[in-house]
N, C-alpha and C positions, 0 to 999 in steps of 0.2 A: 504494500500500500504506500502511496506517495505521501509526502508531507502535506500536500494540498488536500488529499482525501482524508487524512487524519484530522486536519484542521476542520474541514467541513463536517465530518462525523461528530467531532467534539462540540462544534457550534450547534448542530441539530440536536445533540443530546442535551445541551443547555436549554434549548427551546422547550424540549419535552419536559425537562426538570421544572422549568418555570411554569408550564401548564399544570403539572401535577401539584406543585406548590400552591398555585392559585386555587385549584379545586379544594385542596385541604384547608387552606387558611380562610377562605371566604364563606364557608358554611355558616359562620356565626354573624356575618354582616347582613344588614338589611339590603333591599333592592338597590338603593342609591350607592351604597358602599361596594356592592358586587359590581355595579356598572363602572365605577371609578377604577376598581382593581382590574377589571377586564380591559378597560381602555389602556391602562398602563402596560399590561402584558401584551396587548395587541401592538402597541407602538414599539415595544422592545423586540417582539418577534419580527415585525416588519423591518426594523433596522438591521437585525441579524441576518434575515433572509436577503435583504438588499446587499449587505456586506458579502454574503456568500456569492451572489451573482457578480458583484464587482471583482471579487477575487478570481472567479472563473474567467472573466474577461481578461484580467491582467495576466493570468497564468497562460492563457492562449497566446498572448502577445510576447511574453517574456519567459520562455520555457527554461532557459539555461542561465538566468541571471543569478549572480552570487547573493544579491540582496533579497532574493525571493524567500528564503527561509526566515530571515529577520522580519520581512513584511508579514508573512503568515503568522508568526508569533505575536506581532503587534495586533493583528486583526483578532486573533483568538483572545488576547488579553483584554482588548476593548469590548469584545462581545461578552466576556465574563463580567467585566465591570458593569455593563448595561443590565445583565441578568441580576447581579447582586444588588444593584440600585433598585431595580423593580421589585425584587423580593423584599427589600427593606421598606419600601413604600407600602406594599401590600400588608406587611406586618404592622406598620404604623396605623393603617386603616383599621385592621383587626383589633389592635390594642385600644385605639380610641373608642371603638364600639364596645369593647369589653369594659373599659373604664366607665363609659356612660351607663351601661347596663348595671354595673356595680353600684354606682351612685343612685340610680333609680331604685334598685333593690334595697339599698340602705334606707332611703327615704320611705319606701313602702313599709319596711320593717319597723321604723320608728313610729310611723302613723299607726300601725297595727298594735304596737305595744301601748301607745297612748290610748287607743280605743279600749284595750284591755283594762288599763288603769281607770279609765272613766267608768267602767262597769263595776269596779270594786265598791264594797260597802263603805270603806274608809273614805274614798273619794266623794261618794254621794253624801256621806254625813258631813264632810268638810264643806262641800258646796252648799248644802242646806244651811249649815251653821253660818257661813259667810253671807248667805242671802238673808238670813234672819237678822244678822248684825246690821246689814245695810238697811233693812226695813226699820229696825229700831232706831238707827241714827236719823233716818228721815222723819220718823214719828216724833222724835225728840225735838228736832228743829221746827216742826210744824205746831208744837204746843204754843198757845197764846202767850203764856208767861215767858217762854224762851224768846219768842219773837219780840215781846215787849222789852226784855232785858237787852237784846241785841240792838234794838232801835235806840234805847236809852244810852247805851255805850257809844253808839254812833254819834248821837246828838252831843254827848259830853265831849267826845273827841273833837268834834267840829268846834264847839265853844272854846275849848282849851287852845286849839290851833288859832282861832280868830283872836283871842286875847293875846296870844304870843305874837301874832303879826302886829297887833296894835302896839304892844310894848316895844317891839323891834322898830316900828316906824318912829315912835317917840324917841327912842334911844338914838336913832340915826339923825334925828333933828337936833341932837345934843340937848334935849330936854331931860333934866334929871328927874327920875322917878324914885321917890323914897321906897326902900325895900318893903316896908310894911304895907304901903299902898298897893304895890304890885302883887304882893301875896294875897291881899284881900280881894283884888279884882279877879285873880286867877281862881280863887277858891269859892267864888260866888256860885259857880255852877257845879261844884263838886259836892258830894254828900259828906265829905270829911269835915269835922268841926274845925273852925278857925282857931288858931292859937292866940 
């Protein structure tokens, strides 16, 4: 067998290996992934078959050239690189699909566990307890005496703030206010006894 025939046989073997690899690795891919992988393999096969034809043409022209063996080795090496590249890309597609599937499975497992937890008596009791607390807090704030106390606190806060603003205005006008007078004005709206 000639060097050319050996090279062609090895290149065709690589194409067959690539097709076998594709069939094995793309089983787990969805339709889109299989199409991408098949397109990569087809381009690689086409490139290798085209290389084989070019080599045949060159061999016919240069039967006895010293560089023929070197040329055939380069062609074989390049076709192997193309096959290896294509295999790695198909493997990446498969890995991406597996990782996506793993993440989807993990999310589904988490949701299933959460659903199981929601069905437990402890979770139901806790949810009921928290719901009762929320209701009791709402009831508390709806009581007339609580609403009255809140409104009174608001009014007192506004009055204190207004007195403070009035005192600040006078102080900025450099008007001196005796401390006892300021204290009396401030405490008029408070329920605390004046000193």
